[in-house]
C-alpha positions in Angstrom: 43.2 167.1 159.0 46.0 165.9 161.2 49.3 164.1 160.5 50.2 160.9 162.2 53.4 161.2 164.1 53.5 157.9 166.0 56.0 155.2 165.0 52.9 153.0 164.5 51.0 154.1 161.4 47.4 153.3 160.9 45.1 152.7 157.9 41.3 152.5 158.2 38.8 153.7 160.8 38.8 153.7 164.5 35.6 155.2 166.0 35.0 158.5 164.3 38.5 158.9 163.0 39.7 157.8 159.6 43.4 157.0 159.1 44.9 157.0 155.6 48.1 157.4 153.6 48.9 160.2 151.2 51.9 161.3 149.3 52.6 163.6 152.2 52.6 160.8 154.8 50.0 159.2 157.0 47.0 161.4 157.9 44.0 161.3 160.2 40.7 163.1 160.0 37.4 163.1 161.8 34.4 161.8 160.1 32.4 164.8 158.7 29.7 165.5 156.3 26.1 166.7 156.5 23.4 164.5 158.0 21.0 162.9 155.5 18.0 164.1 157.5 19.1 167.7 157.0 19.7 167.2 153.3 16.2 165.8 153.0 14.5 168.6 154.9 16.5 171.8 154.9 15.2 174.3 152.3 18.8 175.2 151.5 19.3 171.8 150.1 16.3 171.9 147.7 18.5 171.8 144.6 20.4 168.8 146.0 17.1 167.0 146.6 16.1 167.8 143.0 19.4 166.3 141.7 19.0 163.2 143.8 15.5 162.5 142.5 16.6 162.9 138.9 19.7 160.8 139.5 17.5 158.0 140.8 15.1 158.3 137.9 18.0 158.2 135.4 19.6 155.2 137.1 16.3 153.2 137.0 15.8 154.1 133.3 19.4 153.2 132.4 19.1 149.9 134.1 15.9 149.1 132.2 17.6 149.8 128.9 20.6 147.7 129.8 18.3 144.8 130.8 16.3 145.1 127.6 19.4 144.8 125.4 21.3 142.4 127.8 21.7 139.7 125.2 23.8 142.2 123.1 25.7 143.6 126.1 26.9 140.1 127.0 28.6 140.0 123.7 29.6 143.6 123.2 30.5 146.1 125.9 33.5 147.9 127.5 34.4 148.5 131.1 32.9 152.0 131.2 29.8 151.1 129.2 27.4 151.6 132.2 28.8 155.1 133.0 28.6 156.2 129.4 25.0 155.0 129.1 24.0 156.8 132.3 25.5 160.1 131.0 23.7 159.7 127.7 20.4 158.9 129.4 20.8 162.0 131.6 21.1 164.1 128.4 17.7 162.6 127.4 16.2 163.4 130.9 17.3 167.0 130.7 15.3 167.5 127.5 12.0 166.7 129.2 9.8 169.6 128.2 6.9 168.7 130.5 8.1 168.4 134.1 9.9 170.8 136.3 13.5 170.4 137.5 13.7 167.6 140.0 10.8 165.7 138.4 12.0 165.4 134.8 11.7 161.9 133.3 13.7 160.0 130.7 10.5 158.8 129.0 9.5 162.4 128.3 12.8 163.4 126.9 14.2 163.4 123.3 14.6 159.7 122.8 16.6 160.2 119.5 19.6 161.2 121.6 20.3 157.5 122.3 20.8 156.9 118.6 24.4 156.4 117.7 25.4 155.1 121.1 28.3 152.7 120.9 28.1 149.6 123.1 31.9 149.1 123.0 33.9 152.3 122.9 37.1 150.4 122.3 35.7 148.8 119.2 33.3 151.2 117.5 31.1 149.9 114.8 32.3 152.4 112.2 35.9 151.4 112.9 35.1 147.6 112.7 32.6 147.2 109.8 33.6 149.2 106.7 31.1 147.6 104.3 28.3 149.8 102.8 25.1 148.5 104.5 21.6 149.8 104.0 18.8 150.0 106.5 15.1 149.6 105.6 12.7 150.8 108.3 8.9 150.4 107.9 5.9 149.9 110.2 6.5 146.1 110.7 10.2 145.4 110.1 13.7 146.8 110.6 16.0 145.3 108.0 19.8 145.5 107.3 21.3 144.5 104.0 25.1 144.0 103.6 26.4 143.2 100.1 28.8 140.3 99.4 32.3 141.3 100.6 35.7 140.0 101.3 35.9 140.1 105.1 39.7 140.9 105.2 38.9 144.1 103.2 35.8 145.3 105.0 36.3 144.1 108.6 38.8 145.0 111.3 39.6 141.3 112.1 41.3 140.7 115.4 44.2 138.2 115.7 42.9 134.7 116.3 39.5 135.1 114.8 38.5 132.5 112.2 34.9 133.4 111.8 32.5 136.3 112.3 28.8 137.0 112.6 26.7 140.0 111.7 23.7 140.5 114.0 20.9 142.9 114.5 18.6 143.3 117.4 15.5 145.2 118.5 14.3 146.0 122.0 11.4 148.0 123.4 10.7 149.1 127.0 8.0 150.8 129.0 9.5 153.1 131.6 6.3 153.0 133.7 5.6 149.3 133.9 9.2 148.3 133.3 8.1 145.8 130.7 10.5 145.0 128.0 10.8 143.0 124.8 13.8 141.8 122.8 14.3 140.1 119.4 17.5 139.3 117.4 18.6 138.0 114.1 22.1 136.8 113.1 24.0 135.5 110.2 25.7 132.1 110.4 29.4 131.8 111.3 31.2 133.1 108.2 34.9 132.5 107.5 37.1 135.6 107.7 39.2 134.6 104.8 36.5 133.7 102.3 34.2 135.9 100.2 30.9 136.2 102.0 27.5 136.1 100.3 25.1 139.0 100.7 23.7 139.3 104.2 20.0 140.2 104.8 18.7 140.4 108.4 15.3 141.4 109.7 13.7 141.9 113.1 9.9 141.9 113.5 9.0 145.2 115.0 5.4 144.0 115.8 6.9 141.9 118.7 8.2 145.0 120.3 5.1 146.3 121.9 6.4 148.9 124.4 6.7 152.6 123.7 10.5 153.2 123.5 12.4 151.2 121.0 16.1 150.8 119.9 17.6 148.9 117.0 21.2 147.6 117.0 23.7 146.5 114.4 26.7 144.5 115.5 29.7 142.4 114.6 30.9 139.4 116.6 34.2 137.7 116.1 34.8 134.1 117.1 37.3 131.3 116.9 35.7 128.1 115.6 37.6 125.0 116.6 36.0 121.6 115.9 32.6 123.1 115.8 33.0 124.9 119.1 32.8 128.7 119.3 35.3 130.6 121.4 35.1 134.4 121.9 38.2 136.5 121.1 39.4 138.0 124.3 36.0 137.7 125.8 34.5 139.9 123.1 36.9 142.8 123.4 36.8 143.3 119.7 33.1 142.9 119.1 31.3 146.1 118.0 27.7 147.2 118.1 25.8 150.5 118.1 22.2 151.7 118.4 21.4 153.0 114.9 17.7 153.6 115.0 15.1 154.5 117.6 11.3 154.9 118.0 9.1 156.5 120.6 5.5 155.6 120.0 
């Protein structure tokens, strides 16, 4: 590392030299690093190659799950949602009891680890929906029941919201074929300042034909003006979490 002493300071790259600014002044350094060809062939980098293979596997699996539940993510997610999901999926991959290190797969890991994953860390479901809900899970349906409630008592309602929806969703995916299925059920738009009736929502599990399944419960806040829906700060206060999973 060298310090720039010229009266003309530089930022960026020129040839093999990178110029940049730090708290200690303007610096310059030569491009370094290890050649990719060496990493991919040198026995001393065997562990690095193992990590790279598992990172690629994890990234592909995380992308598949994100795509499978994309209709929910569009409504509910935070800026670091992707990074948090990748970390959780890596936890699953590391529990693979079948394959050796470097070849472990998400599909072979403990799928139950994804249960409880919050889609919006800034608005967690447990901190948004306080009503006592019940879940019924059988061979054909995943059902959520929420008793009648006064929204102002049992929801963390953001400023500007006039209505809310409760929704549930189910998704399944096959990590080999990358096939996926999605189904969703939602309540109507309900006023935040009026007593709501009991809410009963069901998703048909028979439409989710792939092996790995997730089931989501969420709350969406909206502002309803002349029949037109407007999201509150682009959904920043919406909450949803994966509450149940299956691995056929």
